[in-house]
One Martini backbone bead per residue (centre of mass of N, CA, C, O) as a GRO file, in nm:
protein
  273
    1UNK     BB    1   0.433  -2.111   1.708
    2UNK     BB    2   0.162  -2.030   1.537
    3UNK     BB    3   0.092  -1.867   1.257
    4UNK     BB    4  -0.165  -1.698   1.342
    5UNK     BB    5   0.028  -1.563   1.583
    6UNK     BB    6   0.276  -1.439   1.363
    7UNK     BB    7   0.060  -1.360   1.140
    8UNK     BB    8  -0.050  -1.065   0.963
    9UNK     BB    9  -0.332  -0.994   0.751
   10UNK     BB   10  -0.402  -0.781   0.448
   11UNK     BB   11  -0.678  -0.716   0.214
   12UNK     BB   12  -0.688  -0.556  -0.122
   13UNK     BB   13  -0.939  -0.485  -0.385
   14UNK     BB   14  -0.961  -0.285  -0.699
   15UNK     BB   15  -1.066  -0.149  -1.006
   16UNK     BB   16  -1.078   0.141  -1.000
   17UNK     BB   17  -1.147   0.427  -1.233
   18UNK     BB   18  -1.148   0.281  -1.536
   19UNK     BB   19  -1.216   0.000  -1.498
   20UNK     BB   20  -1.498  -0.223  -1.517
   21UNK     BB   21  -1.306  -0.457  -1.403
   22UNK     BB   22  -1.159  -0.720  -1.206
   23UNK     BB   23  -0.833  -0.904  -1.274
   24UNK     BB   24  -0.773  -0.957  -0.992
   25UNK     BB   25  -0.622  -1.194  -0.758
   26UNK     BB   26  -0.669  -1.310  -0.410
   27UNK     BB   27  -0.472  -1.470  -0.141
   28UNK     BB   28  -0.508  -1.521   0.229
   29UNK     BB   29  -0.332  -1.724   0.491
   30UNK     BB   30  -0.207  -1.737   0.807
   31UNK     BB   31  -0.222  -2.044   0.876
   32UNK     BB   32  -0.043  -2.114   0.606
   33UNK     BB   33   0.153  -1.887   0.503
   34UNK     BB   34  -0.030  -1.756   0.247
   35UNK     BB   35   0.035  -1.563  -0.056
   36UNK     BB   36  -0.170  -1.438  -0.344
   37UNK     BB   37  -0.100  -1.273  -0.659
   38UNK     BB   38  -0.306  -1.177  -0.952
   39UNK     BB   39  -0.266  -1.037  -1.303
   40UNK     BB   40  -0.477  -1.006  -1.553
   41UNK     BB   41  -0.498  -1.098  -1.912
   42UNK     BB   42  -0.704  -0.990  -2.191
   43UNK     BB   43  -0.992  -1.017  -2.282
   44UNK     BB   44  -1.299  -1.054  -2.218
   45UNK     BB   45  -1.252  -1.182  -1.895
   46UNK     BB   46  -0.985  -1.349  -1.925
   47UNK     BB   47  -0.807  -1.234  -1.696
   48UNK     BB   48  -0.993  -1.327  -1.470
   49UNK     BB   49  -0.963  -1.626  -1.528
   50UNK     BB   50  -0.661  -1.661  -1.498
   51UNK     BB   51  -0.624  -1.540  -1.206
   52UNK     BB   52  -0.834  -1.736  -1.079
   53UNK     BB   53  -0.691  -2.002  -1.149
   54UNK     BB   54  -0.421  -1.947  -1.008
   55UNK     BB   55  -0.522  -1.902  -0.720
   56UNK     BB   56  -0.698  -2.152  -0.683
   57UNK     BB   57  -0.500  -2.375  -0.739
   58UNK     BB   58  -0.280  -2.297  -0.544
   59UNK     BB   59  -0.450  -2.281  -0.284
   60UNK     BB   60  -0.550  -2.578  -0.294
   61UNK     BB   61  -0.271  -2.727  -0.306
   62UNK     BB   62  -0.145  -2.593  -0.051
   63UNK     BB   63  -0.365  -2.666   0.155
   64UNK     BB   64  -0.279  -2.973   0.135
   65UNK     BB   65   0.039  -2.958   0.174
   66UNK     BB   66   0.135  -2.785   0.422
   67UNK     BB   67   0.034  -2.969   0.667
   68UNK     BB   68   0.267  -3.202   0.576
   69UNK     BB   69   0.553  -3.054   0.655
   70UNK     BB   70   0.563  -3.075   0.952
   71UNK     BB   71   0.846  -3.264   1.051
   72UNK     BB   72   0.980  -3.358   0.821
   73UNK     BB   73   1.246  -3.594   0.688
   74UNK     BB   74   1.262  -3.507   0.344
   75UNK     BB   75   1.351  -3.179   0.339
   76UNK     BB   76   1.133  -2.953   0.408
   77UNK     BB   77   1.349  -2.742   0.540
   78UNK     BB   78   1.448  -2.699   0.258
   79UNK     BB   79   1.461  -2.459   0.025
   80UNK     BB   80   1.463  -2.649  -0.224
   81UNK     BB   81   1.206  -2.791  -0.166
   82UNK     BB   82   1.017  -2.548  -0.180
   83UNK     BB   83   1.104  -2.448  -0.460
   84UNK     BB   84   1.021  -2.701  -0.618
   85UNK     BB   85   0.725  -2.687  -0.545
   86UNK     BB   86   0.657  -2.413  -0.656
   87UNK     BB   87   0.729  -2.472  -0.955
   88UNK     BB   88   0.545  -2.711  -1.000
   89UNK     BB   89   0.271  -2.572  -0.937
   90UNK     BB   90   0.301  -2.330  -1.145
   91UNK     BB   91   0.330  -2.512  -1.396
   92UNK     BB   92   0.054  -2.644  -1.368
   93UNK     BB   93  -0.113  -2.382  -1.386
   94UNK     BB   94  -0.009  -2.290  -1.655
   95UNK     BB   95  -0.116  -2.537  -1.821
   96UNK     BB   96  -0.415  -2.496  -1.754
   97UNK     BB   97  -0.446  -2.217  -1.875
   98UNK     BB   98  -0.342  -2.285  -2.160
   99UNK     BB   99  -0.556  -2.500  -2.225
  100UNK     BB  100  -0.799  -2.318  -2.193
  101UNK     BB  101  -0.717  -2.114  -2.416
  102UNK     BB  102  -0.716  -2.330  -2.650
  103UNK     BB  103  -1.029  -2.446  -2.599
  104UNK     BB  104  -1.125  -2.130  -2.565
  105UNK     BB  105  -1.181  -1.869  -2.765
  106UNK     BB  106  -1.247  -1.644  -2.532
  107UNK     BB  107  -0.937  -1.720  -2.403
  108UNK     BB  108  -0.744  -1.621  -2.605
  109UNK     BB  109  -0.435  -1.508  -2.463
  110UNK     BB  110  -0.438  -1.557  -2.178
  111UNK     BB  111  -0.315  -1.414  -1.858
  112UNK     BB  112  -0.078  -1.405  -1.568
  113UNK     BB  113   0.047  -1.290  -1.306
  114UNK     BB  114   0.282  -1.354  -1.020
  115UNK     BB  115   0.271  -1.363  -0.657
  116UNK     BB  116   0.439  -1.561  -0.394
  117UNK     BB  117   0.403  -1.636  -0.037
  118UNK     BB  118   0.591  -1.855   0.183
  119UNK     BB  119   0.569  -1.931   0.520
  120UNK     BB  120   0.872  -2.109   0.637
  121UNK     BB  121   1.095  -2.150   0.867
  122UNK     BB  122   1.187  -1.839   0.897
  123UNK     BB  123   1.073  -1.795   0.600
  124UNK     BB  124   1.051  -1.671   0.261
  125UNK     BB  125   0.888  -1.793  -0.030
  126UNK     BB  126   0.943  -1.657  -0.356
  127UNK     BB  127   0.723  -1.626  -0.634
  128UNK     BB  128   0.761  -1.512  -0.985
  129UNK     BB  129   0.556  -1.354  -1.259
  130UNK     BB  130   0.640  -1.064  -1.388
  131UNK     BB  131   0.504  -0.735  -1.234
  132UNK     BB  132   0.449  -0.840  -0.972
  133UNK     BB  133   0.512  -0.755  -0.627
  134UNK     BB  134   0.772  -0.757  -0.359
  135UNK     BB  135   0.795  -0.610  -0.041
  136UNK     BB  136   1.012  -0.462   0.228
  137UNK     BB  137   0.980  -0.372   0.573
  138UNK     BB  138   1.284  -0.277   0.757
  139UNK     BB  139   1.354  -0.058   0.976
  140UNK     BB  140   1.251   0.163   0.742
  141UNK     BB  141   1.338  -0.026   0.504
  142UNK     BB  142   1.264  -0.019   0.154
  143UNK     BB  143   1.215  -0.316  -0.053
  144UNK     BB  144   1.262  -0.476  -0.348
  145UNK     BB  145   1.257  -0.834  -0.412
  146UNK     BB  146   1.161  -0.809  -0.692
  147UNK     BB  147   1.191  -0.859  -1.056
  148UNK     BB  148   1.083  -0.758  -1.337
  149UNK     BB  149   0.910  -0.913  -1.619
  150UNK     BB  150   1.009  -0.669  -1.846
  151UNK     BB  151   1.081  -0.442  -2.079
  152UNK     BB  152   1.153  -0.212  -1.897
  153UNK     BB  153   1.370  -0.369  -1.727
  154UNK     BB  154   1.554  -0.436  -1.971
  155UNK     BB  155   1.612  -0.133  -2.041
  156UNK     BB  156   1.743  -0.065  -1.770
  157UNK     BB  157   1.965  -0.295  -1.771
  158UNK     BB  158   2.079  -0.181  -2.069
  159UNK     BB  159   2.072   0.145  -2.066
  160UNK     BB  160   1.829   0.275  -2.246
  161UNK     BB  161   1.708   0.383  -1.977
  162UNK     BB  162   1.598   0.577  -1.724
  163UNK     BB  163   1.425   0.592  -1.437
  164UNK     BB  164   1.276   0.852  -1.523
  165UNK     BB  165   1.181   0.748  -1.805
  166UNK     BB  166   1.017   0.503  -1.692
  167UNK     BB  167   0.782   0.663  -1.561
  168UNK     BB  168   0.687   0.748  -1.886
  169UNK     BB  169   0.645   0.494  -2.021
  170UNK     BB  170   0.478   0.282  -2.264
  171UNK     BB  171   0.609  -0.006  -2.140
  172UNK     BB  172   0.504  -0.080  -1.848
  173UNK     BB  173   0.292  -0.342  -1.940
  174UNK     BB  174   0.524  -0.528  -2.064
  175UNK     BB  175   0.551  -0.855  -2.045
  176UNK     BB  176   0.783  -1.152  -2.053
  177UNK     BB  177   0.597  -1.300  -1.836
  178UNK     BB  178   0.336  -1.561  -1.815
  179UNK     BB  179   0.063  -1.716  -1.740
  180UNK     BB  180  -0.072  -1.916  -2.026
  181UNK     BB  181   0.099  -1.847  -2.301
  182UNK     BB  182   0.275  -2.103  -2.241
  183UNK     BB  183   0.366  -2.437  -2.167
  184UNK     BB  184   0.618  -2.291  -2.076
  185UNK     BB  185   0.793  -2.193  -1.763
  186UNK     BB  186   0.962  -1.935  -1.591
  187UNK     BB  187   1.048  -1.942  -1.244
  188UNK     BB  188   1.101  -1.716  -0.979
  189UNK     BB  189   1.310  -1.798  -0.685
  190UNK     BB  190   1.315  -1.698  -0.337
  191UNK     BB  191   1.497  -1.658  -0.023
  192UNK     BB  192   1.402  -1.517   0.298
  193UNK     BB  193   1.451  -1.378   0.575
  194UNK     BB  194   1.273  -1.342   0.890
  195UNK     BB  195   1.150  -1.075   1.092
  196UNK     BB  196   1.044  -0.931   1.350
  197UNK     BB  197   0.852  -0.652   1.199
  198UNK     BB  198   0.800  -0.724   0.937
  199UNK     BB  199   0.685  -0.595   0.614
  200UNK     BB  200   0.483  -0.727   0.355
  201UNK     BB  201   0.434  -0.655   0.000
  202UNK     BB  202   0.178  -0.729  -0.220
  203UNK     BB  203   0.148  -0.627  -0.579
  204UNK     BB  204   0.012  -0.459  -0.822
  205UNK     BB  205   0.069  -0.222  -1.074
  206UNK     BB  206  -0.160  -0.031  -0.965
  207UNK     BB  207   0.031   0.078  -0.749
  208UNK     BB  208   0.332   0.141  -0.852
  209UNK     BB  209   0.229   0.324  -1.094
  210UNK     BB  210   0.073   0.541  -0.877
  211UNK     BB  211   0.295   0.492  -0.643
  212UNK     BB  212   0.547   0.579  -0.476
  213UNK     BB  213   0.773   0.419  -0.279
  214UNK     BB  214   0.785   0.644  -0.057
  215UNK     BB  215   0.476   0.651  -0.002
  216UNK     BB  216   0.456   0.360   0.079
  217UNK     BB  217   0.650   0.372   0.315
  218UNK     BB  218   0.509   0.594   0.485
  219UNK     BB  219   0.245   0.439   0.518
  220UNK     BB  220   0.363   0.192   0.671
  221UNK     BB  221   0.493   0.345   0.897
  222UNK     BB  222   0.234   0.497   1.003
  223UNK     BB  223   0.039   0.209   0.978
  224UNK     BB  224   0.167  -0.039   1.131
  225UNK     BB  225  -0.070  -0.077   1.364
  226UNK     BB  226  -0.272  -0.084   1.085
  227UNK     BB  227  -0.318  -0.285   0.835
  228UNK     BB  228  -0.598  -0.235   0.715
  229UNK     BB  229  -0.551   0.076   0.677
  230UNK     BB  230  -0.303   0.056   0.501
  231UNK     BB  231  -0.445  -0.094   0.262
  232UNK     BB  232  -0.655   0.126   0.215
  233UNK     BB  233  -0.462   0.362   0.160
  234UNK     BB  234  -0.323   0.253  -0.088
  235UNK     BB  235  -0.569   0.251  -0.267
  236UNK     BB  236  -0.639   0.548  -0.240
  237UNK     BB  237  -0.375   0.652  -0.374
  238UNK     BB  238  -0.413   0.527  -0.646
  239UNK     BB  239  -0.686   0.671  -0.705
  240UNK     BB  240  -0.593   0.969  -0.650
  241UNK     BB  241  -0.370   0.922  -0.904
  242UNK     BB  242  -0.612   0.775  -1.118
  243UNK     BB  243  -0.685   0.465  -1.140
  244UNK     BB  244  -0.598   0.295  -1.425
  245UNK     BB  245  -0.603   0.036  -1.238
  246UNK     BB  246  -0.593  -0.227  -1.088
  247UNK     BB  247  -0.585  -0.277  -0.719
  248UNK     BB  248  -0.351  -0.474  -0.516
  249UNK     BB  249  -0.318  -0.586  -0.165
  250UNK     BB  250  -0.075  -0.746   0.050
  251UNK     BB  251  -0.037  -0.768   0.402
  252UNK     BB  252   0.252  -0.858   0.621
  253UNK     BB  253   0.305  -0.933   0.955
  254UNK     BB  254   0.572  -1.001   1.179
  255UNK     BB  255   0.555  -1.117   1.526
  256UNK     BB  256   0.729  -1.397   1.493
  257UNK     BB  257   0.842  -1.701   1.525
  258UNK     BB  258   0.842  -2.024   1.285
  259UNK     BB  259   0.947  -2.299   1.344
  260UNK     BB  260   1.004  -2.618   1.269
  261UNK     BB  261   0.932  -2.898   1.399
  262UNK     BB  262   1.170  -3.121   1.572
  263UNK     BB  263   1.340  -3.380   1.629
  264UNK     BB  264   1.605  -3.492   1.806
  265UNK     BB  265   1.768  -3.593   1.548
  266UNK     BB  266   1.749  -3.328   1.390
  267UNK     BB  267   1.892  -3.156   1.594
  268UNK     BB  268   2.159  -3.320   1.590
  269UNK     BB  269   2.230  -3.285   1.299
  270UNK     BB  270   2.235  -2.974   1.303
  271UNK     BB  271   2.465  -2.957   1.520
  272UNK     BB  272   2.683  -3.122   1.330
  273UNK     BB  273   2.718  -2.913   1.081
   0.00000   0.00000   0.00000
């Protein structure tokens, strides 16, 4: 089956109730099996520039690359192949944002978080930098699949604060990694199996800072049959709880399997392993 027939996507982004403009950028294309969410930071409009550059550069480059993957014999079905390509493209985007920040005084210090999901060969390849997140709802179980690159997460990991204290910490928005801040970047990439019925959520911290994970889970369970309404409701919940930040969500529902087509000799090699 083709990806548009097995992936359903819904996207919402909103400035919230406090910020004057929206520095989040989102991209989702079911035909490509690609979802990108970036949360910008910096001075006046600079965060918007950084997140826009990240999403546009990555969407453009992957839109050219992904159609060439199907049925390739050079390892394209290997998770390492996809992971290497993700890291390479994100590092290139990082350098472009960094150079723009260095050459334009009004963009000095700009940066952006990133979470990217690429659905390929019955898997999802997830790359992330910063504190934008990816969650999965599977058979009622709601799980965060990414781990924040943030000072708060480091404090939690080191036992310096409890999870309850973290909810009220002043360090919630201090990220330890972001695109565009340094010329070199460490990108975290993981591969997860995908099952029909899974719902995946990409979000900026404007959602998870405002809405408890259990409320997100219940919303997705209740509105699983209407992805557009579920995305709308999540944004409403964030704003109802204060809307202190821009809030963006991308929801993806997996409707079926999407294996990469393979030639007879590739199937034979797979059977011999």
